[in-house]
Phi, psi and omega in degrees: 000125186238133166290153177265119180269112195295084185296327184295334181289343173300312179293326179299315183290317186292315188269345184054045176211164182286159178300129182267159180275175189299321183298319177293326176297314180298324179295315179299317180297320178293319179297317180297312182293326177293316179296321177299318183291324190260352188258136180274320180246138178288157175224166187291327178304310182288330178291320175298320177295323181295315180298319177299313178299319180294321178295316179301326187277346189304315187287339185250326185207087184299332178294326174294327176299315178297317182299305183293329178293313179300317178301319177297313178303310182301315183287326182292323179294328182293329180247013178054048176265095189294319178301320175295320179298316184296311181297322177295324176295320180294322179294312177295319178297318179300313180295319180294318178298315181303328182264006172089009180265075190284328178296312177298320181296318181302310180301321177298313183292320182297313180296320179295321182297318184296315184294315185296319177300316179299322181272358185054039184262092182284335175295305181299322179297318179299316180299317181295316179299321181301307185291323181298318179298317179301317180298315183292329176297317181297327183273006177065025171263075190295329179300306178290329178299313179296320181303308182290326179296319183286324175300317178301314184299315179302317179296317182297323179291315178302319181279355179052046179256096183302324182293313179292328176299317177300316180301313181295321177299315181296322178294322176297320177298323177300318181299312180296325177298314182299327178283348181095005179271078188293322181300312183293320176303314183304319179306312182289322181300312186287327173304312181297317183297315181298320177298316178297318178297319176300319182273002183054038180266083188294322181302309181294321175305320178301321179294322178289324175300321180296312184294323180291325181292330179296317178294317177301322180293319181295328175278005174065029173264072188295315178302317182291324179295318177299318180303315182291323180300312184296323179299310181300315182299316182299315180297315178296323180292317177301323180277357180055042175265097182300315184293326175290321178296319179294322179294315179293320176307311182301315184292324177293320179302315181295324181295320182290322177302313186298335183262007177061032176259072196286323183294316177297322179296320182296326179302308181294321184289327177293324174299316183296317185287330175299317179292320177299316183292321179300322182266001184056041181275097185295321178302311182296314181303311183298314178298315183293322178303322178295319179299320181293320178300320177296321179298311180291332176297311179290346173263010177062026170261073194298315185299313181298319180298314182292325181298312182294321181293321176299315176301320179293314180298317181301311182294313183300319180287320182293321184257012173055044174267092194297314182303314180293322184294318180293321181298315180297315181299313180294328174302310176305318180297323179298310182301310182296322179297321179296329183268003179058028169266075190294333176300304182292328181295317179298319183297313178291324177294328179289318177298317180294324178296320181298317180288328176294322176294322176295319179290320184078008177288123183298318179300314178295319178298319179292322177295320177296321180295319181292323181286329175290328176296315182293315182289323176293322175295321178296325181275000179081012177268075190288327178298312179296320181295322179291324178297317178294327177298315178296321178297316181300317182294323178295320180291322179295325179293324179300319182292327185246035180291155186299324181298315180300315182295320179296315178296324178296319178293320180292315178298321182293322178296315179294324182290320179300318180294313178299322178296314178302312181300319179298318179301314182294317177299318180295314177300318177294317177303315181294323177295319176299311180300317179299314178300313178302316181296317177301313178301311179303316183293321177293322174297319178298318178296319180297318182294324179295314180295315178302318177299320182292315181297314173301321179294318180296318176301312178305311181298319179298313182295315179300316180298317182299314181297317177296326178292312176301317179297317179300316180300314180298315180297320176302315180296320176298320178294321179298313179300316179296323177297315178299318180299313177298321180292321175298316176299319179293319177298316178298318180294322177296317178299312179299320177299320180291320175304311180299322181290321177292321175298323180295314176301318179297320178299316177299321178291320176302316181298318180295320177296313180300318179295328186271308188281335175279330182298320186298310180294322177298317178294323178296314177302315181295320176296320184295316181291327178295322178288325176293323180294322184274355186057038181280339177240163183269174179293327177293318180299320181296318179296330174293322183284337187301315181302321178293320178295316178301320181297322176294320179295320179296319178300311182298315181299315179299321179296317183291318177300315177300315184294315184293318180296318179299318180298319181295328182290345178281356180287151182298331185262025181296324183300335183291351182270001178297143177201168177280134177208159172278127178295327182303320185298319185286317182297313178305314182297316185287323179294318178299320184292326183251009178296319178295319179297321183287321184293329178297335179261001181078027185256139178270126178247117190241131178256111177247022183277130181292155187287331192261015180276115184249129175247158177239097180196184177279117183297325182294319178299317179295322178300315183294321176298314182293322179300313181297315178296319179296311181296325182291322178296311178303320183300312186257026174240157182230193181303140183066010174278162181231139178239122182240128174253129183220165179211143179205161182278126179272314177204193182297337185256338190223146165254153176249133174246128187236135174240111183239135178232167178246037189274214188285336182078184183218153175279169177298322179299321179290320180302315183295337181265351196299312182259007186262330185198172175296135175251158176284102183294129180281159178286141179292186181293338176249027183063032173290139179269166177210168181268344184076003184256346185309307185296326176298314179301318179298313180300320182290323182289320182295316182295327177294334180265019176064034180243180175229150178234142178208168184217148172228143186203145173235123184302131181082348176253334179128182186224148180230107173267137179223146171207155184253154177226146176300147174293134176262175182274135179296146179212144183282337177273133181285127180282142179264152179288141181292000000 
């Protein structure tokens, strides 16, 4: 049966903060390990974290406490951080004591006390005294246990730390319980419990409930003891304190043994031994092994009982845990008395009594007296057996004395009142917390709605701005698209013009190669004949008119071609001027009148004298020349060619060349101004380039005019084109 030494409060005192949950332990571990991994030189911050982590791990994994405590001491010594060394020594001393290494623990505590005194660190000194007192209580050195516990209490009172005061009072109560002074122990337990309830320290209150339950059990008030145990168990489980849970499981198991409910007891004890082994709790392992031995002894499974008792005695003796050693010896005496092996029973009971007297624990002494009574009676030593029976009864009376029962009743009434007050305070606190939470929740909801509204407004503003911006961009893009489309159209138009010019160039080259070669070949042949004297003078004279005719045609074609090429220059428009159309028409009709008369064609000039145009006169002259020569070419004897001009509107004059020649079909009309045509032979087999109409169209358009044609096969053709109206002048304009 073990009191619970509120181990978690050591950490609370050292760090001056509340017990942290598992998530914070893991976070602290991650933070510490990351700092140790990445840091070249230790610092006080990480050392303090190591000590905090060591304290956090004590209740779940004492080996981790040892590891982090040693690491803290090592790093603290490197930078001469004395406070870190002292705190680390307390942590390692606590873990060493827990594992039964009392010599190492004593060395740790003594060195820590020296450092705390040197630093005037009363808080740390109080903590060290507290743990030191607990260790001496376990070793049954009650004088030193009380001395160190009272030293810790005095310092805590000076510091006015109620939490530490409650811990110290409770520890003093444990010492008095171990000495067998149950009434005094009750005084201290209840004082500590009232402070814990006042401070709403449920974890510390759980330890006090457990320890008070032990006294109730010794007084054989089993239902009340079970009630207290269950309360302590629930609190320890809520706090996830494995050591506390394991301790209560063992104590409930012992309570069930006292009630002879062995199977139920084994269930609780099995859970307790599992926790003790996991934590390497030597005290817990030894105590539970004895309890299991007693259970199996009462179930007549003697070999299993002796095995458990041997394990308990071995651990208790090895680690000098006197209470457990005495408890195991009395357990052996119980087993052998049941087997009627009274000699062995007496031997173990006697050894147990000696240790029980040294402990001063009334419960252990009464158990030893009972087993001595049974073994002595079995050995026939009735006088001594009777003496032990009286001693047993006296000890039981001490356990159940009226003063203890009266105090217990009084304390229970006070506790019930305090508990109710605590419950009411807790309920009010919960209501206040709930009210605050509701207010906070409502504020949060309001904030969320406000955030949503503001967010929607912001989104609306952003959307509106983006929409406006997008509209502007769309307008800009639309303008750019139009510009790009216009540029593309211009580029396509220019590309088409370039393509047409390229085609025209190819055609010109073809025409030049063909049409210039013929007269040149004729001249070369004529001169070759003259050189060789192959023809006579008369024959040469006969050939000269034909040659001259071809040369004249070629020269005229070259003039037209060169002028057209010149018209392609960018500054061609600058050559426009005012002139009388009559002057150009008269000049051209006079030039071709003889050629027309040779074919029997009448060439008539019906252009009025006062018609003034504004254009390039040379372009108009070449257009007229081409139209007149074309009309002569496709007209015959008795045909008529008439050139006329009239005003179309305020901006344009129309110049018309009409003949009564062969005319053209619709197919020829459609091709006339679009591309080079295959020129038909004239009425006297005259040849042509097929390019003249293209030249005419291009020159007329460059003069801001239009050209068109109507024709009827067999009846004749009529070419018309417009020229801009010029400004009247009193002086007659000369042709350029």
